[in-house]
C-alpha positions in Angstrom: 98.7 83.5 120.3 98.4 82.3 117.1 95.7 78.7 117.0 95.8 76.1 114.4 91.8 76.2 113.4 89.8 77.5 110.9 88.4 80.1 111.8 91.6 81.5 113.1 93.4 81.3 109.1 92.8 85.4 108.4 95.1 85.7 111.6 97.4 84.3 110.8 97.4 85.2 106.8 97.6 88.9 108.3 99.8 87.9 110.6 102.1 86.8 107.8 102.5 89.4 105.8 103.6 91.6 108.5 106.0 89.4 109.0 107.0 89.5 105.9 107.0 93.2 105.1 109.1 94.4 107.9 111.8 91.7 106.8 111.9 92.6 103.5 112.1 96.6 104.0 115.0 96.0 106.9 117.5 97.8 104.5 120.7 95.7 103.4 118.4 92.3 104.0 118.7 89.8 101.2 115.4 87.5 102.2 116.0 83.8 100.1 112.8 82.6 100.3 112.0 78.6 99.0 109.3 76.4 98.5 108.1 73.6 97.4 106.8 73.9 93.8 104.0 72.6 91.1 103.3 72.6 87.9 100.5 74.8 86.1 99.4 75.5 83.1 98.5 79.2 82.0 97.7 79.9 78.3 98.5 83.9 77.1 96.0 85.7 75.5 97.4 85.4 72.1 96.3 81.2 73.0 99.9 80.4 73.5 100.1 77.3 76.4 103.3 76.6 78.8 103.9 75.6 82.5 104.9 78.0 85.2 106.9 76.9 88.2 105.5 77.9 91.2 105.6 77.4 94.8 102.7 74.3 95.9 101.0 76.4 98.7 97.2 78.2 98.6 96.6 80.4 95.4 96.5 83.7 97.6 99.2 83.1 99.7 101.3 82.1 97.1 100.1 85.4 95.1 100.3 87.5 98.5 104.1 86.4 99.3 105.0 86.9 95.7 103.2 90.4 95.5 105.4 91.5 98.1 108.5 90.0 97.1 
């Protein structure tokens, strides 16, 4: 019962996190996660600038997914 309405986004995010956690905890299973990618400019604490490749999804969703993997 997942809707595609903006008010249901939090429910979908929680569902997605639970599914990914369940899959990633299965022993002896390799998971390959793919996505379109964007580049973003990052400046380190020392002032060095570089480009980082990251999945082309919302920042909060990307950070949650990468945190699980």
